[in-house]
A tleap script that builds the chain and sets N, CA, C and O, in Angstrom:
source leaprc.protein.ff14SB
mol = sequence {
  NMET LYS ARG SER ALA ARG ARG HIE ALA PRO
  MET ARG GLY PHE PHE LEU PRO GLN GLN THR
  ARG ALA ASN GLY GLU PRO ALA SER GLU GLN
  LYS ALA ALA ILE VAL GLU LEU ILE ALA PRO
  VAL VAL ILE SER PHE ALA ALA ILE LEU LEU
  THR THR LEU VAL LEU PHE MET ILE ASP SER
  TYR LEU ALA THR GLU HIE LEU LEU LEU VAL
  TYR LEU LEU PRO THR ILE PHE ILE ALA ILE
  TYR PHE GLY SER THR ILE ALA VAL LEU THR
  SER PHE ALA SER GLY LEU ALA ALA ALA TYR
  PHE LEU LEU PRO PRO LYS PHE SER PHE TYR
  ILE ALA ASP ARG LEU HIE ILE ALA GLU LEU
  GLY PHE THR ILE LEU LEU ALA VAL ILE ALA
  SER LYS VAL VAL GLY VAL ARG CYS SER PRO
  ALA PRO THR CARG
}
set mol.1.N position { 118.141 119.434 222.681 }
set mol.1.CA position { 119.327 120.208 222.510 }
set mol.1.C position { 119.145 121.576 223.128 }
set mol.1.O position { 118.088 122.203 223.054 }
set mol.2.N position { 120.200 121.990 223.723 }
set mol.2.CA position { 120.152 123.250 224.416 }
set mol.2.C position { 120.800 124.337 223.563 }
set mol.2.O position { 121.893 124.143 223.030 }
set mol.3.N position { 120.142 125.456 223.436 }
set mol.3.CA position { 120.697 126.577 222.684 }
set mol.3.C position { 121.672 127.351 223.553 }
set mol.3.O position { 121.538 127.405 224.775 }
set mol.4.N position { 122.622 127.929 222.915 }
set mol.4.CA position { 123.609 128.715 223.624 }
set mol.4.C position { 122.972 130.012 224.123 }
set mol.4.O position { 122.217 130.667 223.403 }
set mol.5.N position { 123.283 130.360 225.339 }
set mol.5.CA position { 122.702 131.545 225.945 }
set mol.5.C position { 123.583 132.779 225.727 }
set mol.5.O position { 123.348 133.833 226.317 }
set mol.6.N position { 124.596 132.632 224.874 }
set mol.6.CA position { 125.480 133.773 224.623 }
set mol.6.C position { 124.749 134.861 223.870 }
set mol.6.O position { 123.972 134.602 222.951 }
set mol.7.N position { 125.014 136.068 224.278 }
set mol.7.CA position { 124.456 137.203 223.553 }
set mol.7.C position { 125.465 137.634 222.511 }
set mol.7.O position { 126.656 137.761 222.793 }
set mol.8.N position { 124.992 137.850 221.345 }
set mol.8.CA position { 125.858 138.281 220.255 }
set mol.8.C position { 125.905 139.798 220.222 }
set mol.8.O position { 124.888 140.474 220.372 }
set mol.9.N position { 127.079 140.302 220.029 }
set mol.9.CA position { 127.232 141.750 219.884 }
set mol.9.C position { 126.649 142.170 218.545 }
set mol.9.O position { 126.714 141.416 217.574 }
set mol.10.N position { 126.086 143.357 218.486 }
set mol.10.CA position { 125.538 143.804 217.193 }
set mol.10.C position { 126.658 143.912 216.162 }
set mol.10.O position { 127.795 144.273 216.467 }
set mol.11.N position { 126.290 143.588 214.951 }
set mol.11.CA position { 127.276 143.646 213.877 }
set mol.11.C position { 127.653 145.085 213.609 }
set mol.11.O position { 126.791 145.958 213.506 }
set mol.12.N position { 128.929 145.323 213.496 }
set mol.12.CA position { 129.416 146.655 213.169 }
set mol.12.C position { 130.004 146.595 211.773 }
set mol.12.O position { 131.195 146.336 211.597 }
set mol.13.N position { 129.183 146.830 210.810 }
set mol.13.CA position { 129.614 146.731 209.429 }
set mol.13.C position { 129.797 148.088 208.787 }
set mol.13.O position { 129.550 149.132 209.391 }
set mol.14.N position { 130.221 148.041 207.595 }
set mol.14.CA position { 130.476 149.245 206.812 }
set mol.14.C position { 129.177 149.932 206.410 }
set mol.14.O position { 129.176 151.114 206.066 }
set mol.15.N position { 128.080 149.198 206.453 }
set mol.15.CA position { 126.824 149.676 205.898 }
set mol.15.C position { 125.852 150.220 206.933 }
set mol.15.O position { 124.760 150.648 206.557 }
set mol.16.N position { 126.185 150.227 208.185 }
set mol.16.CA position { 125.256 150.695 209.203 }
set mol.16.C position { 125.123 152.208 209.163 }
set mol.16.O position { 126.133 152.908 209.088 }
set mol.17.N position { 123.896 152.735 209.211 }
set mol.17.CA position { 123.713 154.170 209.067 }
set mol.17.C position { 124.189 154.983 210.273 }
set mol.17.O position { 124.545 156.149 210.109 }
set mol.18.N position { 124.206 154.404 211.483 }
set mol.18.CA position { 124.618 155.155 212.656 }
set mol.18.C position { 126.115 155.057 212.916 }
set mol.18.O position { 126.585 155.508 213.961 }
set mol.19.N position { 126.841 154.501 212.030 }
set mol.19.CA position { 128.269 154.316 212.241 }
set mol.19.C position { 128.974 155.670 212.259 }
set mol.19.O position { 128.732 156.518 211.400 }
set mol.20.N position { 129.846 155.863 213.243 }
set mol.20.CA position { 130.618 157.088 213.342 }
set mol.20.C position { 132.091 156.747 213.409 }
set mol.20.O position { 132.468 155.626 213.749 }
set mol.21.N position { 132.905 157.704 213.087 }
set mol.21.CA position { 134.351 157.546 213.135 }
set mol.21.C position { 134.864 158.059 214.474 }
set mol.21.O position { 134.085 158.474 215.331 }
set mol.22.N position { 136.168 158.026 214.642 }
set mol.22.CA position { 136.781 158.419 215.904 }
set mol.22.C position { 136.514 159.881 216.244 }
set mol.22.O position { 136.432 160.238 217.419 }
set mol.23.N position { 136.379 160.726 215.230 }
set mol.23.CA position { 136.157 162.145 215.499 }
set mol.23.C position { 134.681 162.477 215.717 }
set mol.23.O position { 134.340 163.648 215.890 }
set mol.24.N position { 133.808 161.487 215.713 }
set mol.24.CA position { 132.398 161.707 215.951 }
set mol.24.C position { 131.601 162.085 214.727 }
set mol.24.O position { 130.382 162.238 214.817 }
set mol.25.N position { 132.238 162.240 213.596 }
set mol.25.CA position { 131.566 162.610 212.364 }
set mol.25.C position { 130.987 161.343 211.726 }
set mol.25.O position { 131.662 160.314 211.689 }
set mol.26.N position { 129.767 161.399 211.233 }
set mol.26.CA position { 129.199 160.211 210.584 }
set mol.26.C position { 130.040 159.768 209.388 }
set mol.26.O position { 130.623 160.587 208.678 }
set mol.27.N position { 130.086 158.454 209.184 }
set mol.27.CA position { 130.918 157.881 208.128 }
set mol.27.C position { 130.474 158.343 206.745 }
set mol.27.O position { 131.310 158.525 205.860 }
set mol.28.N position { 129.175 158.535 206.547 }
set mol.28.CA position { 128.702 158.956 205.226 }
set mol.28.C position { 129.192 160.359 204.886 }
set mol.28.O position { 129.481 160.648 203.725 }
set mol.29.N position { 129.289 161.241 205.895 }
set mol.29.CA position { 129.810 162.579 205.637 }
set mol.29.C position { 131.301 162.537 205.320 }
set mol.29.O position { 131.789 163.319 204.504 }
set mol.30.N position { 132.018 161.627 205.964 }
set mol.30.CA position { 133.442 161.501 205.667 }
set mol.30.C position { 133.658 160.951 204.269 }
set mol.30.O position { 134.570 161.380 203.562 }
set mol.31.N position { 132.825 160.006 203.870 }
set mol.31.CA position { 132.929 159.477 202.510 }
set mol.31.C position { 132.656 160.568 201.486 }
set mol.31.O position { 133.345 160.659 200.470 }
set mol.32.N position { 131.657 161.391 201.751 }
set mol.32.CA position { 131.335 162.480 200.827 }
set mol.32.C position { 132.484 163.487 200.751 }
set mol.32.O position { 132.774 164.025 199.683 }
set mol.33.N position { 133.131 163.738 201.878 }
set mol.33.CA position { 134.257 164.667 201.879 }
set mol.33.C position { 135.433 164.094 201.094 }
set mol.33.O position { 136.123 164.825 200.383 }
set mol.34.N position { 135.659 162.800 201.220 }
set mol.34.CA position { 136.744 162.163 200.469 }
set mol.34.C position { 136.447 162.197 198.980 }
set mol.34.O position { 137.343 162.449 198.175 }
set mol.35.N position { 135.203 161.946 198.605 }
set mol.35.CA position { 134.815 161.991 197.196 }
set mol.35.C position { 134.981 163.404 196.652 }
set mol.35.O position { 135.405 163.584 195.510 }
set mol.36.N position { 134.647 164.417 197.470 }
set mol.36.CA position { 134.825 165.803 197.029 }
set mol.36.C position { 136.282 166.137 196.784 }
set mol.36.O position { 136.588 166.954 195.916 }
set mol.37.N position { 137.182 165.525 197.528 }
set mol.37.CA position { 138.604 165.781 197.350 }
set mol.37.C position { 139.194 165.014 196.176 }
set mol.37.O position { 140.063 165.527 195.471 }
set mol.38.N position { 138.731 163.803 195.966 }
set mol.38.CA position { 139.325 162.938 194.945 }
set mol.38.C position { 138.721 163.174 193.567 }
set mol.38.O position { 139.427 163.047 192.567 }
set mol.39.N position { 137.458 163.508 193.485 }
set mol.39.CA position { 136.779 163.647 192.196 }
set mol.39.C position { 137.448 164.653 191.261 }
set mol.39.O position { 137.621 164.332 190.085 }
set mol.40.N position { 137.835 165.845 191.706 }
set mol.40.CA position { 138.487 166.771 190.772 }
set mol.40.C position { 139.808 166.239 190.219 }
set mol.40.O position { 140.131 166.467 189.054 }
set mol.41.N position { 140.557 165.542 191.041 }
set mol.41.CA position { 141.838 164.999 190.585 }
set mol.41.C position { 141.611 163.918 189.537 }
set mol.41.O position { 142.293 163.886 188.513 }
set mol.42.N position { 140.653 163.033 189.793 }
set mol.42.CA position { 140.356 161.957 188.846 }
set mol.42.C position { 139.818 162.528 187.537 }
set mol.42.O position { 140.192 162.069 186.458 }
set mol.43.N position { 138.952 163.516 187.628 }
set mol.43.CA position { 138.387 164.117 186.414 }
set mol.43.C position { 139.465 164.858 185.625 }
set mol.43.O position { 139.464 164.820 184.395 }
set mol.44.N position { 140.379 165.529 186.315 }
set mol.44.CA position { 141.434 166.239 185.585 }
set mol.44.C position { 142.373 165.267 184.887 }
set mol.44.O position { 142.788 165.515 183.755 }
set mol.45.N position { 142.714 164.165 185.545 }
set mol.45.CA position { 143.555 163.172 184.874 }
set mol.45.C position { 142.821 162.501 183.718 }
set mol.45.O position { 143.438 162.164 182.707 }
set mol.46.N position { 141.514 162.304 183.856 }
set mol.46.CA position { 140.735 161.743 182.746 }
set mol.46.C position { 140.696 162.715 181.571 }
set mol.46.O position { 140.768 162.294 180.416 }
set mol.47.N position { 140.583 164.007 181.855 }
set mol.47.CA position { 140.587 165.006 180.781 }
set mol.47.C position { 141.937 165.048 180.076 }
set mol.47.O position { 141.998 165.176 178.853 }
set mol.48.N position { 143.018 164.941 180.843 }
set mol.48.CA position { 144.356 164.906 180.249 }
set mol.48.C position { 144.528 163.652 179.405 }
set mol.48.O position { 145.085 163.707 178.309 }
set mol.49.N position { 144.051 162.527 179.915 }
set mol.49.CA position { 144.158 161.274 179.168 }
set mol.49.C position { 143.384 161.348 177.860 }
set mol.49.O position { 143.891 160.943 176.814 }
set mol.50.N position { 142.167 161.860 177.911 }
set mol.50.CA position { 141.360 161.979 176.695 }
set mol.50.C position { 142.009 162.934 175.699 }
set mol.50.O position { 142.057 162.643 174.504 }
set mol.51.N position { 142.503 164.059 176.176 }
set mol.51.CA position { 143.175 165.019 175.299 }
set mol.51.C position { 144.428 164.416 174.682 }
set mol.51.O position { 144.701 164.611 173.498 }
set mol.52.N position { 145.185 163.685 175.487 }
set mol.52.CA position { 146.400 163.044 174.981 }
set mol.52.C position { 146.079 162.003 173.921 }
set mol.52.O position { 146.767 161.918 172.904 }
set mol.53.N position { 145.036 161.209 174.150 }
set mol.53.CA position { 144.656 160.201 173.151 }
set mol.53.C position { 144.259 160.855 171.829 }
set mol.53.O position { 144.665 160.398 170.761 }
set mol.54.N position { 143.474 161.914 171.903 }
set mol.54.CA position { 143.049 162.601 170.682 }
set mol.54.C position { 144.252 163.214 169.963 }
set mol.54.O position { 144.391 163.076 168.747 }
set mol.55.N position { 145.120 163.892 170.719 }
set mol.55.CA position { 146.285 164.521 170.101 }
set mol.55.C position { 147.275 163.496 169.561 }
set mol.55.O position { 147.917 163.733 168.538 }
set mol.56.N position { 147.401 162.373 170.234 }
set mol.56.CA position { 148.302 161.327 169.752 }
set mol.56.C position { 147.793 160.740 168.442 }
set mol.56.O position { 148.579 160.444 167.543 }
set mol.57.N position { 146.472 160.573 168.334 }
set mol.57.CA position { 145.893 160.066 167.083 }
set mol.57.C position { 146.070 161.095 165.961 }
set mol.57.O position { 146.412 160.730 164.837 }
set mol.58.N position { 145.843 162.358 166.257 }
set mol.58.CA position { 146.040 163.405 165.245 }
set mol.58.C position { 147.499 163.450 164.820 }
set mol.58.O position { 147.796 163.569 163.631 }
set mol.59.N position { 148.408 163.358 165.778 }
set mol.59.CA position { 149.837 163.433 165.481 }
set mol.59.C position { 150.315 162.222 164.680 }
set mol.59.O position { 151.245 162.337 163.881 }
set mol.60.N position { 149.691 161.072 164.888 }
set mol.60.CA position { 150.123 159.890 164.145 }
set mol.60.C position { 149.634 159.901 162.696 }
set mol.60.O position { 150.261 159.284 161.834 }
set mol.61.N position { 148.521 160.593 162.412 }
set mol.61.CA position { 147.997 160.630 161.052 }
set mol.61.C position { 148.410 161.877 160.277 }
set mol.61.O position { 148.559 161.823 159.056 }
set mol.62.N position { 148.594 162.982 160.960 }
set mol.62.CA position { 148.945 164.233 160.292 }
set mol.62.C position { 150.273 164.748 160.848 }
set mol.62.O position { 150.553 164.622 162.040 }
set mol.63.N position { 151.057 165.312 159.989 }
set mol.63.CA position { 152.316 165.907 160.437 }
set mol.63.C position { 152.045 167.349 160.858 }
set mol.63.O position { 152.199 168.280 160.067 }
set mol.64.N position { 151.642 167.517 162.101 }
set mol.64.CA position { 151.325 168.845 162.604 }
set mol.64.C position { 152.258 169.214 163.748 }
set mol.64.O position { 152.833 168.348 164.408 }
set mol.65.N position { 152.393 170.493 163.964 }
set mol.65.CA position { 153.172 170.989 165.083 }
set mol.65.C position { 152.284 171.857 165.954 }
set mol.65.O position { 151.176 172.222 165.559 }
set mol.66.N position { 152.761 172.177 167.104 }
set mol.66.CA position { 152.094 173.075 168.037 }
set mol.66.C position { 150.763 172.517 168.523 }
set mol.66.O position { 149.806 173.266 168.716 }
set mol.67.N position { 150.701 171.213 168.718 }
set mol.67.CA position { 149.503 170.613 169.278 }
set mol.67.C position { 149.399 170.844 170.780 }
set mol.67.O position { 148.377 170.539 171.394 }
set mol.68.N position { 150.444 171.374 171.355 }
set mol.68.CA position { 150.463 171.581 172.801 }
set mol.68.C position { 149.400 172.563 173.269 }
set mol.68.O position { 148.923 172.477 174.401 }
set mol.69.N position { 149.034 173.484 172.413 }
set mol.69.CA position { 148.060 174.494 172.809 }
set mol.69.C position { 146.683 173.904 173.092 }
set mol.69.O position { 145.874 174.528 173.780 }
set mol.70.N position { 146.409 172.718 172.575 }
set mol.70.CA position { 145.119 172.082 172.827 }
set mol.70.C position { 144.992 171.701 174.300 }
set mol.70.O position { 143.880 171.568 174.811 }
set mol.71.N position { 146.121 171.525 174.982 }
set mol.71.CA position { 146.075 171.202 176.406 }
set mol.71.C position { 145.538 172.356 177.251 }
set mol.71.O position { 145.295 172.180 178.445 }
set mol.72.N position { 145.351 173.513 176.661 }
set mol.72.CA position { 144.723 174.613 177.394 }
set mol.72.C position { 143.249 174.340 177.670 }
set mol.72.O position { 142.709 174.799 178.677 }
set mol.73.N position { 142.597 173.594 176.780 }
set mol.73.CA position { 141.160 173.334 176.940 }
set mol.73.C position { 140.831 172.575 178.224 }
set mol.73.O position { 139.989 173.042 178.991 }
set mol.74.N position { 141.457 171.421 178.494 }
set mol.74.CA position { 141.104 170.762 179.756 }
set mol.74.C position { 141.475 171.591 180.981 }
set mol.74.O position { 140.798 171.528 182.007 }
set mol.75.N position { 142.553 172.367 180.870 }
set mol.75.CA position { 142.947 173.213 181.999 }
set mol.75.C position { 141.893 174.272 182.276 }
set mol.75.O position { 141.565 174.537 183.433 }
set mol.76.N position { 141.366 174.872 181.232 }
set mol.76.CA position { 140.340 175.904 181.415 }
set mol.76.C position { 139.043 175.303 181.941 }
set mol.76.O position { 138.402 175.886 182.815 }
set mol.77.N position { 138.648 174.139 181.415 }
set mol.77.CA position { 137.426 173.497 181.911 }
set mol.77.C position { 137.562 173.091 183.380 }
set mol.77.O position { 136.618 173.239 184.156 }
set mol.78.N position { 138.716 172.589 183.755 }
set mol.78.CA position { 138.942 172.230 185.155 }
set mol.78.C position { 138.915 173.483 186.027 }
set mol.78.O position { 138.396 173.446 187.142 }
set mol.79.N position { 139.468 174.591 185.532 }
set mol.79.CA position { 139.438 175.846 186.294 }
set mol.79.C position { 138.010 176.336 186.482 }
set mol.79.O position { 137.666 176.869 187.538 }
set mol.80.N position { 137.187 176.160 185.471 }
set mol.80.CA position { 135.794 176.610 185.572 }
set mol.80.C position { 135.035 175.786 186.602 }
set mol.80.O position { 134.308 176.343 187.425 }
set mol.81.N position { 135.194 174.476 186.567 }
set mol.81.CA position { 134.387 173.603 187.415 }
set mol.81.C position { 134.972 173.348 188.795 }
set mol.81.O position { 134.215 173.147 189.745 }
set mol.82.N position { 136.298 173.350 188.938 }
set mol.82.CA position { 136.885 172.952 190.211 }
set mol.82.C position { 137.810 173.983 190.828 }
set mol.82.O position { 138.274 173.777 191.949 }
set mol.83.N position { 138.096 175.068 190.158 }
set mol.83.CA position { 138.941 176.095 190.727 }
set mol.83.C position { 140.355 176.069 190.174 }
set mol.83.O position { 140.751 175.160 189.444 }
set mol.84.N position { 141.095 177.091 190.546 }
set mol.84.CA position { 142.399 177.293 189.921 }
set mol.84.C position { 143.481 176.365 190.463 }
set mol.84.O position { 144.436 176.070 189.744 }
set mol.85.N position { 143.369 175.901 191.687 }
set mol.85.CA position { 144.418 175.040 192.243 }
set mol.85.C position { 144.516 173.723 191.489 }
set mol.85.O position { 145.608 173.303 191.108 }
set mol.86.N position { 143.387 173.076 191.274 }
set mol.86.CA position { 143.381 171.821 190.517 }
set mol.86.C position { 143.765 172.091 189.066 }
set mol.86.O position { 144.405 171.251 188.434 }
set mol.87.N position { 143.387 173.247 188.531 }
set mol.87.CA position { 143.729 173.583 187.144 }
set mol.87.C position { 145.228 173.781 186.966 }
set mol.87.O position { 145.781 173.419 185.927 }
set mol.88.N position { 145.886 174.348 187.960 }
set mol.88.CA position { 147.339 174.501 187.879 }
set mol.88.C position { 148.005 173.128 187.871 }
set mol.88.O position { 148.930 172.888 187.095 }
set mol.89.N position { 147.538 172.236 188.725 }
set mol.89.CA position { 148.064 170.867 188.714 }
set mol.89.C position { 147.789 170.179 187.380 }
set mol.89.O position { 148.613 169.408 186.888 }
set mol.90.N position { 146.620 170.465 186.799 }
set mol.90.CA position { 146.282 169.906 185.497 }
set mol.90.C position { 147.221 170.437 184.419 }
set mol.90.O position { 147.605 169.689 183.519 }
set mol.91.N position { 147.593 171.698 184.490 }
set mol.91.CA position { 148.493 172.247 183.478 }
set mol.91.C position { 149.881 171.613 183.569 }
set mol.91.O position { 150.511 171.354 182.543 }
set mol.92.N position { 150.360 171.363 184.785 }
set mol.92.CA position { 151.660 170.696 184.913 }
set mol.92.C position { 151.594 169.243 184.438 }
set mol.92.O position { 152.517 168.758 183.782 }
set mol.93.N position { 150.514 168.559 184.766 }
set mol.93.CA position { 150.362 167.180 184.284 }
set mol.93.C position { 150.209 167.149 182.766 }
set mol.93.O position { 150.691 166.221 182.115 }
set mol.94.N position { 149.553 168.137 182.205 }
set mol.94.CA position { 149.436 168.240 180.742 }
set mol.94.C position { 150.795 168.438 180.103 }
set mol.94.O position { 151.079 167.861 179.054 }
set mol.95.N position { 151.640 169.250 180.727 }
set mol.95.CA position { 152.993 169.444 180.215 }
set mol.95.C position { 153.803 168.159 180.226 }
set mol.95.O position { 154.545 167.878 179.285 }
set mol.96.N position { 153.662 167.382 181.287 }
set mol.96.CA position { 154.356 166.092 181.343 }
set mol.96.C position { 153.845 165.145 180.264 }
set mol.96.O position { 154.630 164.454 179.615 }
set mol.97.N position { 152.519 165.116 180.075 }
set mol.97.CA position { 151.944 164.247 179.040 }
set mol.97.C position { 152.391 164.681 177.652 }
set mol.97.O position { 152.685 163.840 176.803 }
set mol.98.N position { 152.445 165.991 177.417 }
set mol.98.CA position { 152.886 166.492 176.109 }
set mol.98.C position { 154.351 166.156 175.869 }
set mol.98.O position { 154.725 165.760 174.764 }
set mol.99.N position { 155.176 166.309 176.890 }
set mol.99.CA position { 156.596 165.995 176.734 }
set mol.99.C position { 156.810 164.516 176.454 }
set mol.99.O position { 157.691 164.152 175.675 }
set mol.100.N position { 156.025 163.676 177.072 }
set mol.100.CA position { 156.223 162.234 176.914 }
set mol.100.C position { 155.629 161.701 175.610 }
set mol.100.O position { 156.250 160.868 174.949 }
set mol.101.N position { 154.443 162.165 175.233 }
set mol.101.CA position { 153.737 161.564 174.101 }
set mol.101.C position { 153.860 162.344 172.790 }
set mol.101.O position { 153.748 161.746 171.720 }
set mol.102.N position { 154.083 163.639 172.840 }
set mol.102.CA position { 154.007 164.422 171.608 }
set mol.102.C position { 155.335 164.960 171.116 }
set mol.102.O position { 155.575 164.994 169.909 }
set mol.103.N position { 156.195 165.379 172.014 }
set mol.103.CA position { 157.441 166.016 171.591 }
set mol.103.C position { 158.519 164.972 171.295 }
set mol.103.O position { 158.635 163.974 172.006 }
set mol.104.N position { 159.307 165.211 170.239 }
set mol.104.CA position { 160.356 164.246 169.903 }
set mol.104.C position { 161.523 164.328 170.886 }
set mol.104.O position { 161.858 165.427 171.329 }
set mol.105.N position { 162.134 163.241 171.231 }
set mol.105.CA position { 161.811 161.840 170.932 }
set mol.105.C position { 160.609 161.383 171.759 }
set mol.105.O position { 160.530 161.650 172.958 }
set mol.106.N position { 159.692 160.704 171.114 }
set mol.106.CA position { 158.470 160.268 171.774 }
set mol.106.C position { 158.767 159.177 172.794 }
set mol.106.O position { 159.761 158.459 172.693 }
set mol.107.N position { 157.885 159.072 173.775 }
set mol.107.CA position { 157.953 158.100 174.870 }
set mol.107.C position { 159.208 158.289 175.713 }
set mol.107.O position { 159.820 157.329 176.182 }
set mol.108.N position { 159.568 159.545 175.886 }
set mol.108.CA position { 160.685 159.924 176.740 }
set mol.108.C position { 160.436 161.350 177.218 }
set mol.108.O position { 159.862 162.168 176.499 }
set mol.109.N position { 160.871 161.630 178.430 }
set mol.109.CA position { 160.731 162.992 178.932 }
set mol.109.C position { 161.843 163.907 178.429 }
set mol.109.O position { 161.798 165.119 178.639 }
set mol.110.N position { 162.822 163.336 177.777 }
set mol.110.CA position { 163.896 164.128 177.194 }
set mol.110.C position { 163.358 164.861 175.970 }
set mol.110.O position { 162.702 164.260 175.119 }
set mol.111.N position { 163.637 166.154 175.884 }
set mol.111.CA position { 163.207 166.953 174.739 }
set mol.111.C position { 164.462 167.398 174.006 }
set mol.111.O position { 165.303 168.095 174.575 }
set mol.112.N position { 164.591 166.996 172.740 }
set mol.112.CA position { 165.825 167.196 171.995 }
set mol.112.C position { 166.023 168.641 171.525 }
set mol.112.O position { 167.150 169.135 171.508 }
set mol.113.N position { 164.955 169.309 171.149 }
set mol.113.CA position { 165.069 170.634 170.546 }
set mol.113.C position { 164.768 171.720 171.585 }
set mol.113.O position { 163.801 171.613 172.340 }
set mol.114.N position { 165.589 172.748 171.616 }
set mol.114.CA position { 165.375 173.846 172.559 }
set mol.114.C position { 164.102 174.616 172.244 }
set mol.114.O position { 163.472 175.165 173.149 }
set mol.115.N position { 163.724 174.663 171.004 }
set mol.115.CA position { 162.484 175.336 170.625 }
set mol.115.C position { 161.278 174.629 171.255 }
set mol.115.O position { 160.331 175.280 171.696 }
set mol.116.N position { 161.322 173.307 171.291 }
set mol.116.CA position { 160.229 172.542 171.906 }
set mol.116.C position { 160.200 172.758 173.416 }
set mol.116.O position { 159.129 172.794 174.021 }
set mol.117.N position { 161.378 172.901 174.023 }
set mol.117.CA position { 161.429 173.185 175.464 }
set mol.117.C position { 160.785 174.543 175.748 }
set mol.117.O position { 159.999 174.683 176.685 }
set mol.118.N position { 161.123 175.527 174.937 }
set mol.118.CA position { 160.538 176.861 175.113 }
set mol.118.C position { 159.034 176.831 174.873 }
set mol.118.O position { 158.269 177.447 175.616 }
set mol.119.N position { 158.613 176.115 173.838 }
set mol.119.CA position { 157.181 176.016 173.537 }
set mol.119.C position { 156.426 175.359 174.688 }
set mol.119.O position { 155.344 175.811 175.065 }
set mol.120.N position { 156.993 174.300 175.241 }
set mol.120.CA position { 156.361 173.617 176.364 }
set mol.120.C position { 156.304 174.532 177.588 }
set mol.120.O position { 155.290 174.586 178.283 }
set mol.121.N position { 157.384 175.240 177.842 }
set mol.121.CA position { 157.408 176.158 178.979 }
set mol.121.C position { 156.388 177.271 178.845 }
set mol.121.O position { 155.681 177.587 179.802 }
set mol.122.N position { 156.306 177.865 177.668 }
set mol.122.CA position { 155.334 178.940 177.459 }
set mol.122.C position { 153.902 178.411 177.494 }
set mol.122.O position { 153.001 179.107 177.963 }
set mol.123.N position { 153.681 177.204 177.009 }
set mol.123.CA position { 152.342 176.630 177.054 }
set mol.123.C position { 151.919 176.369 178.496 }
set mol.123.O position { 150.778 176.643 178.868 }
set mol.124.N position { 152.829 175.842 179.305 }
set mol.124.CA position { 152.506 175.606 180.713 }
set mol.124.C position { 152.260 176.936 181.421 }
set mol.124.O position { 151.322 177.056 182.210 }
set mol.125.N position { 153.098 177.932 181.143 }
set mol.125.CA position { 152.916 179.251 181.756 }
set mol.125.C position { 151.578 179.862 181.348 }
set mol.125.O position { 150.877 180.434 182.183 }
set mol.126.N position { 151.225 179.744 180.080 }
set mol.126.CA position { 149.936 180.247 179.601 }
set mol.126.C position { 148.783 179.503 180.262 }
set mol.126.O position { 147.774 180.109 180.623 }
set mol.127.N position { 148.931 178.191 180.420 }
set mol.127.CA position { 147.878 177.404 181.063 }
set mol.127.C position { 147.706 177.799 182.527 }
set mol.127.O position { 146.580 177.881 183.019 }
set mol.128.N position { 148.808 178.042 183.222 }
set mol.128.CA position { 148.718 178.460 184.623 }
set mol.128.C position { 148.049 179.824 184.729 }
set mol.128.O position { 147.175 180.020 185.573 }
set mol.129.N position { 148.445 180.755 183.895 }
set mol.129.CA position { 147.840 182.095 183.920 }
set mol.129.C position { 146.358 182.019 183.565 }
set mol.129.O position { 145.527 182.650 184.219 }
set mol.130.N position { 146.027 181.251 182.533 }
set mol.130.CA position { 144.622 181.112 182.130 }
set mol.130.C position { 143.796 180.459 183.232 }
set mol.130.O position { 142.660 180.864 183.478 }
set mol.131.N position { 144.353 179.461 183.892 }
set mol.131.CA position { 143.596 178.797 184.954 }
set mol.131.C position { 143.363 179.732 186.127 }
set mol.131.O position { 142.295 179.705 186.737 }
set mol.132.N position { 144.351 180.561 186.450 }
set mol.132.CA position { 144.165 181.524 187.545 }
set mol.132.C position { 143.114 182.572 187.183 }
set mol.132.O position { 142.264 182.914 188.005 }
set mol.133.N position { 143.176 183.081 185.952 }
set mol.133.CA position { 142.208 184.094 185.524 }
set mol.133.C position { 140.801 183.511 185.490 }
set mol.133.O position { 139.861 184.133 185.984 }
set mol.134.N position { 140.651 182.340 184.919 }
set mol.134.CA position { 139.330 181.717 184.835 }
set mol.134.C position { 138.836 181.350 186.227 }
set mol.134.O position { 137.651 181.500 186.525 }
set mol.135.N position { 139.740 180.867 187.085 }
set mol.135.CA position { 139.341 180.543 188.447 }
set mol.135.C position { 138.851 181.748 189.219 }
set mol.135.O position { 137.890 181.642 189.982 }
set mol.136.N position { 139.490 182.895 189.038 }
set mol.136.CA position { 139.062 184.117 189.714 }
set mol.136.C position { 137.750 184.625 189.123 }
set mol.136.O position { 136.867 185.069 189.857 }
set mol.137.N position { 137.622 184.560 187.813 }
set mol.137.CA position { 136.404 185.048 187.158 }
set mol.137.C position { 135.189 184.194 187.481 }
set mol.137.O position { 134.075 184.711 187.556 }
set mol.138.N position { 135.385 182.903 187.672 }
set mol.138.CA position { 134.259 181.995 187.908 }
set mol.138.C position { 133.948 181.793 189.383 }
set mol.138.O position { 132.937 181.173 189.714 }
set mol.139.N position { 134.786 182.297 190.274 }
set mol.139.CA position { 134.530 182.145 191.694 }
set mol.139.C position { 133.422 183.105 192.117 }
set mol.139.O position { 133.281 184.186 191.546 }
set mol.140.N position { 132.641 182.711 193.114 }
set mol.140.CA position { 131.563 183.605 193.545 }
set mol.140.C position { 132.109 184.878 194.160 }
set mol.140.O position { 133.161 184.876 194.800 }
set mol.141.N position { 131.384 185.957 193.959 }
set mol.141.CA position { 131.821 187.261 194.482 }
set mol.141.C position { 131.653 187.273 196.004 }
set mol.141.O position { 130.654 186.779 196.527 }
set mol.142.N position { 132.631 187.837 196.704 }
set mol.142.CA position { 132.488 187.895 198.173 }
set mol.142.C position { 131.385 188.860 198.576 }
set mol.142.O position { 131.173 189.894 197.942 }
set mol.143.N position { 130.692 188.500 199.642 }
set mol.143.CA position { 129.621 189.364 200.141 }
set mol.143.C position { 130.205 190.338 201.152 }
set mol.143.O position { 131.129 190.005 201.895 }
set mol.144.N position { 129.663 191.523 201.169 }
set mol.144.CA position { 130.176 192.568 202.086 }
set mol.144.C position { 129.235 192.788 203.211 }
set mol.144.O position { 129.494 193.623 204.078 }
savepdb mol mol.pdb
quit
């Protein structure tokens, strides 16, 4: 039997270390850059989800009000670790989660009481201001 004399092209797989993209940048550096962009968003949504679960459990067992202020904690932690831009987005997402899960009528973005609308607005405003202040305070000082 005669073997085929065809030359096979080298495999170009996802796992090759010398693989480059169209812009000449190595694929591993591009993956790291994508992870750097996506990780803060995923972590902020996870923090909002965890906070919402805890507050929803507290709200279902105890008749408490003003639980919205607890959403300041994930916003401040995100501002410390990832900067103020992601923290501002976290504060708006926290406001949406609070409106949907905590404020009456539950499981709706409609808020029946004007006092709750004002409370939500002031909480979001406080979260944005706190995230900006913490982001500025935690950022490295510029060199002269």
